[in-house]
N, C-alpha and C positions, 0 to 999 in steps of 0.2 A: 480207712477211706474206701468208699465204694465208687471208684471212678473208672473202672476198667470195662464196665458193661456198656453195650451199645444201646441207643434208644430205638423205640418203635416209631419211627416217624409214622414254618416259619414261624413277622409280624407276621408292630406299625408297629405307633404311631404315634401312640401315640400317644403317654397317654393313653398308645396308639394307642395312646392307643387310638393305632391310625387309617373310617371314614371317609377315615377316615379314609370325611370325608371322604369326601370320597375322591377328590381331585388333587390331593396333596402329592408332592414329589418326595420320594423317599431319599433320605441321606444315608446311603448304605456305607459310607466310609467311617461311620462312627463305631468305635469298638470300646464299649465300657469295660472297666476293670472290676474293682471290688463292688460289692452290692451296696446300693444306696436305696433303702425302701422309699417308695413313692416317687422316684425320679421319672422324668418324662421318657416316653418310649421313642427311640430313634425312628425318624421317618414320619412323625405325626405332627411336626411343627409345634410341639408343646401340648397344650390342652386340646383334645380332639374327641369327636364322637367315637373314634376307634378305641378310646380308653374306657368306654362304657358298654353296656349291654342290656338286653331285656332278659331278666332272670327266668330260668326254666323251673319246672316243678322240683320240689325237694325229694331227693332219693334217700330212703332210710338207710342207716348204717354208714360205713366208710366206703366211698366209691373209689375204685382204682382208676387212675388217669394216666395214660401214656401221652407222649407228645402228639402222635397222630390223632388220638381221640380228642385232645384239647383243641387241635386245629379244626377238626370236624365240628366240634361244638361252637367254636368261634365263628365259623362260616355260617352257622345257623342263627346264632343269638346276638352277635356283635351289633351294637347300635349303629356304628358307622356304616356297616354293610346294609343294614335294614333301611337306613335313611337314603343310601345311594340307590337301593332298589326302588324306593318310593320316587326318587328323582327320575328314574327311568320311566316309571308309569306316568309321571307328570309330563315328561317330554312326549310320550306317546299320545297323551290327550291333546297336547298343544299341536301335534302334527295333524290329528283328525280335525281340530278346529280350523287349521289353515286349509286342509283339503276340502272342507265343507263349502268354501267359497267357489270351488270349481265343480262341485257336484250339483245335480238338480235338486231343487227344493219343491216339494209338493205339499199343498195344504188343502183342506176342505173345511169350509165354514158356512154351512147352511143356516139360514135364519128365517124366521117368520116374525113380522112386525105389524102392529096396528097403531095408527096415529091420528090425531086431530090437531089442526094448527089454527092459531090466531092470525087472521089476515092482516091486522094492523101491525103485528110484530114483524111480519116480513115485508112491510112497506106498501101493502095494498089497502088504501083507505077508501073513503067514499068516492064514488064515480057519479058525476051529474047524469041524471036521467036513469040511473040504475039503483036498485035497492039491493045492496050486498049484505049478507049475513056477517055477524061478528067473527065467526069461525067457519072452518070448512072441515068436513070429515064426518065420521072416521074413515080413514083409508087403510087398506091392508096391503102388505107386501110379502112376497115369498121369493127366496132365492136360494138355490142349492146347486153349487158348482165346485169343481176341483180346479185349483190353479197351480201351474207349474212355472218356476223361474229357473232359468239356466244361463250361466255365463258362457257365451260362445268363444270369446277371446278377451282375456285380461292378463297381460304379461306380468303385472304386479302381483296378482294372486298366484300365478304359476310359479314365479320366483320365490314368493314367500312360502309356498308349500314345499318347494325343493329345499329351502333353508331349514324348514322344520324337520324334514326327513334327515338332513345331516345332523341337526341338533339331537335327534333321537339316537343316531349312530354314536355320536359323541357321548351321550349319557350311558349307552350300553358299554362302550369302552371304559368309561369312568367306573362303572360298576365292576368290571373285570379288574381294573387297577385297585379298587377298594378291596377286592378279595386278596390280592397280593399283599396289601398293607396289613390286612388282618392276619395273614399267615406270618408276616414279619413281626407283628405285635405279639401274637401268641408265642412264637418261637423265642422272642426276646424275654418275655416274662417267665416262660417255662424253664428256659435254660438258666435264667437268673435264679429261679427257685431251686433247681437241683444243685447249682453251685453253692447256694446258701445252706442246703442240706448237707453237702459235703463239708462245709466249714464247721457245721455242728460236730460231725464225726471227728474232724481234725482237732477241734477244740477239746472234745472229750478225751481224745488220746493225749493231748498236752496236759490236761488236768491230771490224768492218771500218772503220767511221767513226773509231773511236779509233785504229786502226792508221794510217790515213791522216793523222790529226792528228799522231801521234807522228813519223811520217816527215817531215812538213812542218816540225815544230818542230826536229827534229834537223838537217835540212838548213839551216834558218835559223841555228841555233846554230853549225853548222860554218862558215857563211858570215860569221858575226860580226854578223848583223843581229838576233839575238834572244838573250837571256840563257839560261844553262844551266837556270835554274829553270823556264823554259817547257817545255823538253824533259822535265824531271823531272815536272812536273805532267801532261804528256801521257802519260808512261809509267805513272804511277799510275792515271790514268783508264783506260788500256788494260788494265792488270792487273785493275782492278775489273770491267771489262766481261768479261774472260776468266773471272773467278770466277763472275760472274752466269751466263754461258753454261754452265759446268760444273754449277752448281746446277740450272739449268733442265733440262738433260739428265737429271740424276738424278731430279728431280721427275717428269718425264715417264715415265721407266722404272718408277718406283714406282707411278704412277697406272695404267699399263698392267697391272701386276700386280693392282691392285684391280679393274680392269675384268674381267680374266680370272677372278678369284675369283667375282665376282657372276654372270657368265653361264655359268660351268662349262666354261671351256676347259681342255684338258689341261695339266698342269704342264710348263713349258718350251715351250709352243706359241708360235711366232712369228706375229705378225699386225701389220697396218698399218691405221690408221684411214683409211677412204676418204672420209668426210664431214668437212667443215670448218665452222667456225662460220657459220651463215647470218645474214645481215643483212637480213631481210625484214620489212616493216611488218606489224603484226597489230592488228586492232581487237577488243578484248575486249568481252564482253557487259556490259550494265548490271547493277548490283548485284541488283536485284529479280529479273530474269530468271535470273541466275546462281544465286541462292539457291534459287529454285523448281526449277531443274534439278538442283541438288545434292541437295536433299531427296528428289527422285524417283529419282535415279540412284546415290547413294552406297550401296555394298553394305554398308559397316559400319553405316550408319544403318538399313538394312533388317534387318540381323542383330540390331541392338539392339531393334528393335520386335518381332521374332520371339522374342527372349529373354523379353520381357514376356509374350507369349502362352504360352510354355512354362512360365513361372513361375506363371501363373494356373492352368493345367491341373495343375501340380504341387500347388498349394494345394487344388484340388478333390480330387485324389487323397488328400491328407492328411486332409481333412474326411470323405472317404468311409470312413475307418477306423471311423466310428461306425455305418455302415449295414450291414444284413444282406446276405449274398450267397447265391446259389442255384447249386448245381452238379449235374451229372448224371454218373453212372457206370454202365457196363454192360459185361458180358463175355459171350461166347458161345463154345461149343466142345464138346469131348468130354472125358469123364473116366471113370475106372474103375480096377480093380485091374490091368488089362493092356490094351494097345491093342486086342487082339482082342475084349475084352468091354466096351469103353468105350461109353457112351451120351451123348446130347446133354445139355448142361447150360448154364444161363445164369443171370445175376444182373443185375437192373436196380434202380437206386435213385436217388432224388433227395435232395439234402441242402440244408437251409436252415441257414446258419451265422449266428447272431445274437451279435454281440459284446456282452458284458455288462460286463466289467471287464478292461482290458488294462494296468493298472499305469501309466497316464499316457503310454504310448508314442504314442498318437494326438495327445494334446495337444502333445507334444514335436515331432512331425512338422509340426503346424500352425504352431507358432512358428517353426520353421526355414523353412518354405515362405513365411510372411509376410515374414520378414526378406529372403529371396532376391528376392521380388517387389519389395519396396521398393528393394533395391539395383539391380535391373534398371531400374526407373523413374528412379532418380537418375542412372544411367549414361546413359540415353537423353536426359535433360534436359541433362546435361553435354555429350554428343556433339552435340546440336543447336546448342548455343552454340559449340562448337568448330568445327563446319562453317561457321557464320556468320563466325567469326573467320578460318578458312582461306580462304574465298572472298574476303572483303574484303581480307585481306593479300595474296593472290595478285594481285588486280586492282591494288592500290596498287603492288606491286612491278613489275608489268608496265608500268604507266604511268611510274613513276619510272625504271626501267632503260631504257625506250625513249628518254626525254629525255636520260639520261646518255650513251647511245650517240651521239646527235646532237652533244652538246657535245664528247664525247671525239674524235669524228671531226674536228670543227673545230679542236680543240686540236692534233691531229697536224699539220695543215696549217700552223698558226701557228708551232708549235715548229720545224718543219723550215725554214720561211722564216727564222726567227730564227737558227737554226744556220748556214744558208748565208751570211747577212749577217755573222755573227760570224767565220766562217772567212775571208771576204773582207777584213774589217777586220784580222784577224791577218796575213793575207798582205801587206796594205799597210803593216803596222807601226803601225797606229793603236791597236791594243789588244794585250793579252797573252793567254796561254792560259786565264787565269781565266775570262774571258767566254766563250770557246769551250767550256770544260769545263762551265760552267753551262748553256750552251745544249744541250750533249749530254745533260745530266741532264734537262733539260726535255723533250727528244725522247723519251728512254727512259721518263720518267714518263707522258707523253701516250699512248704506245703501250700501256703497262701498264694505264692507265685504260680505254683502248678495249677491250683484251682482256677485262678484268674486267667492264666494263659490258655487253659483248656476250654474255659467258657468263651473266651475271645475267639478261639479257633472255631468252635462250633457255631458261634453267632456269625462269624465271617462267612461260613458256608451259607447260612440263611440269607445274609446280606447280599452275597453274590447271586443267589437265586432270585432275589428281589431285583437286583440291578439288571439281570438278564430278562426280567419279565416273566419268569417261569417259577414263581415261588411255590405253588402247589405241587407241581411236578418235581421241582428241585429238592424239596424236603424228602420226598420218597427216594429220589436218586442219590442224594448226598448222605443220607442217614440209613443206608441199607445195613442189614445184618440182624434186625430184631424180628 
């Protein structure tokens, strides 16, 4: 087993692979145990864009990949993060759209026209005593002027622009939160992969041990010092271990596919994991300090508070539908029958618009705005409680998994001593292969418990970093040494 080396340093999601989106709340209290290929990534609420990516170019040969390199690639290629970035640009465009109502609009539309009209068509028929032609013209027109429109005061537009600015801030916070989810997703899949790789090494060692026992039992059966059933038991044990090795290799191959999908490797890209499961002690913060840091750092929490401010401005905009607005219009240029005879012209006006009755549309806008504001406040209260749960669960998992690692390490030593003694007893003819097989099972179980507990311990570190809202920095801080 190669489990003593430290990694070079997080998700989602989700799936993460977790986007993810990009507004999802991470469940950092989840601590998976044994590998299950294709299972959802914690923090991504099941299927999520965080589980996908936009593939990069194929790199010839076998590419070495550390945990930190995998995270860096995920932050560039992960689909959830790319979509969240697009949402930020969309919010920026919507902000400019709302600001345009407050900025001056200047247009120029010069034109030259010639026309001839039918007098009967416009209601001028025959006049007694006068002889009128059937049509008049042609007439020529020329007009070239620039026009400016400016809102002098419109509280509805002002509030709507402020709401759009807050929505942009919320989108930016959501993008930062999506980065944390990607770190969590990449960390989850990478750590799962190196745990699966360690299981292959353990399974191979168990196959070698079972093969040695089978050879020993066969030799003793041939020599007449052991019954045939001992050789049969040893062969069954050998084949069981061979099946376990086959399954471990398949699980590892599938998990590597999951890693590649999360970080955006090209289809068919060959790579090897350069980091192994680190077994380094880590002292987590106390609960009160961790919660204080989480509320100050969690981007999803900041986004939720910004959503409330945006909803408040939206309600102000809705209420402003009852208020008058003041606008300014002006144009200046030249006009006449022909450009050569055109003279300067202008028009300046101010307009005061007073809403009197609008069919209840303002009332409807206010009701919708109030409902959205209440929803935003409820989401914030729920998220605050969720963050508290995430932090506490992460700290509990960190402490528990650290203790499990120590116990599992001790169990390996004890199980291997028991196996050695059982084999000696079998060689001396004191016992049969039942005791040896049971000892082998204990060794295999102790190694699996160690791999699972070590994986859980390292994932708990990443989960804590996510719960605190410092996933990118946390991976470098919590996985020092490579």
